N, C-alpha and C positions, 0 to 999 in steps of 0.2 A: 283058530278063532276063539275068541273069549266065550266061555260057556254062557255068559250072561245074554249073549245075542239070541240064542235059541232056547233059553231056559223058559219052561212053562210059567205063564203068569207074570213074567217080568217084562214090562212094557218099556222098550228102549226108545220108541219113536212116539212123539206127541204131536198130533195134528192140531194146528191152530189156524182158524180162519178169522177174518177181521170182525165179523158179526159176533162170534163167541167171545173174542177178546174184549170187545168194546161194550158188550151188553151190561156188565155190572159197573161201568165207569162213567156213564153219561157222555160218551163220545170221546173224540181224540183229546180234547183239552183235559178231560177228567182222567184219562189214561196217563197222559203226560205228567199230570200232577202227582198221581200215585207212584209213578216210576221215579220221579225226582225225589219224592219222600223216601222211597226205599233205598235209593242210591246214597242219600245223606245218612239215613239211619244205620246202614251197614258199612259206611265208608267205602263205597264202590266207585270205580271209574269206568267210563266207556270211551273207547277210541274209535271214531269213524274216520276211515282213511280212504280218500278218493285216489285211485291209481291212475296217473296220467303219464304219457310217454310220447315220444316222437316229435314231429314238427308240423303236424297238420293243424292249420288254423281252426278248422271246424272242431277238433277235439279240445282246443283251448277254450273255444266259445262254450261248448257244452260243459266243460269243467267249471267255468266261472258261473254259468247259469245254475248248475246243480248246487254250488256253494250258496247262492242267494236263496234257493228254494229250501235247502236243509237248515241253513244257519238260524233264521229267526224262529224256526219251529223246534229244533232239537238242541242247539248249542246252549249249554249251561256251564256252571262251574264244575259239574261232574261229567259232562260230555264234551270231549275234545273233537273238533272237526278240523282235519288237516288235508291238504293236497300234497301228495307225494309224487314228485317228478323224477322220472328215470331217464338217464341219458346225458348227464353232465349238468352244467349250470342251468338254472331256470331261465328259459327264454323271456326276453322283455315282452314279447308278444303275449305271453301268458300272464305275467305279473301286472301288465297294464289293464287287463280285464278283471282282475280280482279286486275285491274291496280292500281298502287299507286295513292292515292288521290281520288279514287272512293268513294263517300260518302255512308255510310251504316247506316241505322236506326235500332236499336235493343231495346233500352230502351223505350218501349211504355208505355204510361200512362194507369193506371187502371181506368175504367169508372164505375160509379155507377148511377143507375136510381133513380127516385124520391122515389121508395119504398125501396131503399137501396141495391137492388140486384146488384151484380157486373156483368159487361159484361164478358162473357166467354173469355178465352185467346186463343182459337183455332177457326179456321174457317176463310174463306176468307172475309166474311162480317165484322166479328169482327176485323180482321186485318185492313181492310179498315177504319172502324170507328176510330180505335186508331190512324191511320195515320192522319186522318182529325183533330182529337183533337190536335195532335202535331202542325199541321199547324195553327190552330185557336189560339193556345197559343202565336204564334209569328207573327200573321197576322197584317198588317197595313191597308188593305182594301180588304175584302173578295170578293167584286164585281169586283176587278181588278186582281184576281188570278184565274187561270184555272187549275184544278187538273185532271190529266189523270192517271188512273190505268191500268197497263198492266200485263198480266200473264208473268211469267219469264221462262216458260218451253217450249218456242218456238223452234222448229227445223228449221222452215222456217218462216221468217218474214222480211218485208221490212220497213226500216225507214220511208218511205213515208206514211205507214199506220198509224203511230203515228202522223206524221205531219198533215195529213188530219183531225185529230180529233180536233186540236186546231187552225189550220190556219183560218177557216171561222170565228171563234169567234174573233180572233185578227183583221182580215181584216174588220170585220163588226162592231167593237167597236166604239161607238160614245160617246165622252166625254161630260159630262154635261156642261163643260166650253166652248163648241162650237167646239171642235175638230171633224172634219168630218171623217167618216169612209173611209178607202181605197177602199172598195167595198160595195156599198149599197145593193147588193143582199143578204148580210149576216147580215144585221142590225137586232138586237134583238135576236141573237142566244145566248143561255145560256147552252144548253146541247148538247152532241154529243154521238152517238152510232156507234161503228165500225160494218161493215157488210161484211168483207172479207170471201170468201168461205173457210170452213175448209176442209183440205185434210188429208187423211190418206196415208202417203207416205211409200213406200217400205223401210224397215229399212236398207238393204244393200245399197240402192241408197243414202240415206242421210249419211250413215257412210263413204262411199267411197268419197263423195263429201265434207266431213266435213273440216272445216278450224278453225281458231281461232275466227271466228265471226259467228253469226247466218247466215244461208244460206238465200239469197234473192230468190224470186220466179224465177228470171232469172237463178240463179245458179241451181235451181231444173230442169228447162226446159233443160238446157245444159246437166245436168247429165242424164236425161231420154233419151235424144237424143243420147248421147255418148254410152249408154248401148244398146239401141234398134237399132240404125242405125249408127254404127261407122264411116261410110264413109261420112255421111251428114255434112254440115257445122254447126257450133254451132249457136244457136239462137242469142247469144250475139254479134257474129261477123257479123250477118246479119242486126241487127237493127241499126238505126242511133245512134251515140254517145249520151248517156244520155237519150235515149228513155225508157219509162217504158213498160214492156210487158203486157199491158192490152189486153183484147180480141180484142178491136177495132184496136189497133196498130198492133197486130200480123196479123189480117186479111188484113189490108191495106199494110203491108210491105212484108210479106212472099209470096213466090210463092205458087200457089194452091197445088203443089206436096209436097213442104216442110211443108206446113200447115197440110196436111193430115198425113204426117209422124209424125209430132209433136203431133197431136191429138191422133194417135194410140199409140205412146210411152207413153204419159201421162195416157192414159186409161189403159195401161198395168201395170204401176208401181205406180199409185195413184188411190184412189177412194174418192168420196165425203163423208165426215163424217157429224156429226151433225144430226143423225136420229131423236133424240128427238125434236130438234129445227124445223126440217122440218115438223114433225108431228103436232106441235103446229101451225105452219104457215098454214098448210092444213086445220086444224080445223077452224082457223079464216077466211080463204078464203071461207069455206063452209057456214059460217053464214053471217058475214059482215053487220049485221043489226044494231048493237050497235055502237055509235060513237067511243068508245075505240077499238072495234074490227077493225073498218075501219082504224083507225090510226095505229094500230099495224101491219097491213098487209104491211105497207110501209117499214118495217125493214126486210131485207132479211135473217138475222141470229139472231133470238131472244136471243139465249143463248151465243152469242159471248162475250168473256170476256173483251173486251176493251171498256171503256166508260169514258167520261169526263164531267165536269160541273164546273161552278164557285164555289169557296169555299162557297160563300153565299148560292148557290142553294143546294150543297151537304149537308149543315148543317140542312136543314129544311125538308128533305124527309125521310119517313120511309122505311127501307130496310129489306128485308127478308134474312135469312141465306142461305148458300149453293148456288145452281144454281138459287135459287129464287132471288138472288141479281140482276141479269140482268133484270128479268121481273118486279120486284118491282121498279127498277130504271126507266124503261121506263114508267110504269104506273104513277109514281109520277111526272115525267117530263111532261107528257102529261096533267095531271090534275092540275099542279101547277099554271098555269096562269102567270108564271114569264117571260117566253120567249120561243122562238122557239127551236126545236130539230133538229139536223142534222142526217140524216141517211147516213152514209158514206160507199159507196160501194168501198172497197179497194182491193188490190191484195190478192190472196189466201195465206193462212198460214197453218202451220202444228204444232201440239203440240206433246210432248211426249205422248205415249199411256196412256190412262186413265185406272184406275183400279176400275171403278165403279162396285159394286157388281151385280146390275141388271139394265140394261138400260130400261127394261120394267117398273120396279118399279119407276125409276126416271121419266119416262114419265108420269106415273099416278100422281105422286106428283106434277110435274110442271103443268099438266092439271088442277088439283084441285086448285092450287094457281092462275092460269090464270083465271079460272072462278070467283074466289073471287075478283081478281083485276078488272075484267071487270064489275062486279056487277050482276052476274047471280042470278036468283031468289032463288036458293037453292044450296049452296056449296056441292060438291060431298061427303065430309066427314060427312055431317049432314043428309044424307038420311036414315040412319038406316038399310040399307040392304047390304049384302055383294056384292062386285064387283066380277064378274065371268069372266072366260076366257076359251077357248077351249084348252085342253091339249091333245097332240098326244099320242096315245097308239097303240100297235100292231094291235088292232082291230078297230081303228078309233079314232075320237075325243071324249073326255069325258069332260064335264063341271066341272070345279073345282073352288073353292073360292080362291080369292087372300087373302093370309094370311101373315101378317096382312094388313088391308087396309092402304094405304098411307095417313098420316095426312096432313092437309094443313099447311105449314110452317108459323109460326106467325112472323109478321114484328116487328122489333125493333122500339122504339120511335125515333124521329128525334134526331140528335146529340145535338141540342140546349137544349134538355131536360135531358142530361147527365151532371154529374159533375165529375171532376177529383179527384181521391182518392190519396192523398199524400202517399209516401212510408211509412212514420212513423205512418200512421193511419190505415194501413191494419191489 
């Protein structure tokens, strides 16, 4: 482990919530203006990449809606927003939904390791690595490029959640030629991890409120209130223009009666998701004796799919496949010694329903990986005895073996150790 992680007085993780970030800027528009000024002044670039795959029409719809939600708010000459499609030529069913001119990446390079083994062509981590390879092939300065990967299957997502991932890096960038940062609070940041609460929203609620763009959290609040308390005023009409519906803003702005009705409505039509992530956080909180454990407790949603870093930083960290991507990203960021990591507490979001075969098995796999990343004495998979759980029967619980035991996902080498395989060499 890098000595910097546990060094006294060296703050590696910076907590950022929307109220603190927006306070000196006059709202989202003011923050966006300051960020765009910093990007121009220091000659910086931001790449927002929406990862899309498969043939599910619902995923194509959510991808197009997210583009419409993010584009008008975030896309500028300095911020590139692209859809990256994994799995062959881009389906017509997807391109027909996108706006004319929306860039789509589909011809991803094939990567080979030092042993000649090819990087698999499926999986989120593999998709991410191929996108990074494309950016490196046309990069002019990896330290001045910030790359943010977003899931494309959001039902509820606010553009400000993406902005908060790269805004602190841009505002805190200090040029070697003496250009001062716009905000010294953020100096030295090189990694960002999103931490918005994941919601499981009532399907009928999101369908009835659907538009041609991804719903914002405020849209969801209005839809829940309209269904639960039709006579109540909408939340959007009650808040000041441009205000974000953070918990603090809602508590300051709404009357106690309206706040109670809103809380009841949201409790009826949504529930908190991310059980595996909460389980990992509870495990870390119960130990908190190892420097990595203490650092990871600062992130409210360990398996949240939004993360960003400079292209230079992305290129030198080993990443695990599947849901291990998020954990390995954080562990590598904290150990790297390159720069600080932001833990961005953003507005709640909602995905399309997941089709994971077993949440319990997923939890075991991520627990095993987490122990390995932290540096536990003995990884779970190496203990040589079966893991057991209590299974319910008509006569009570019966201990059964978990079959098969979940392996620890192996991390890929850093991108700098891969080479691109030309089409005619395959």
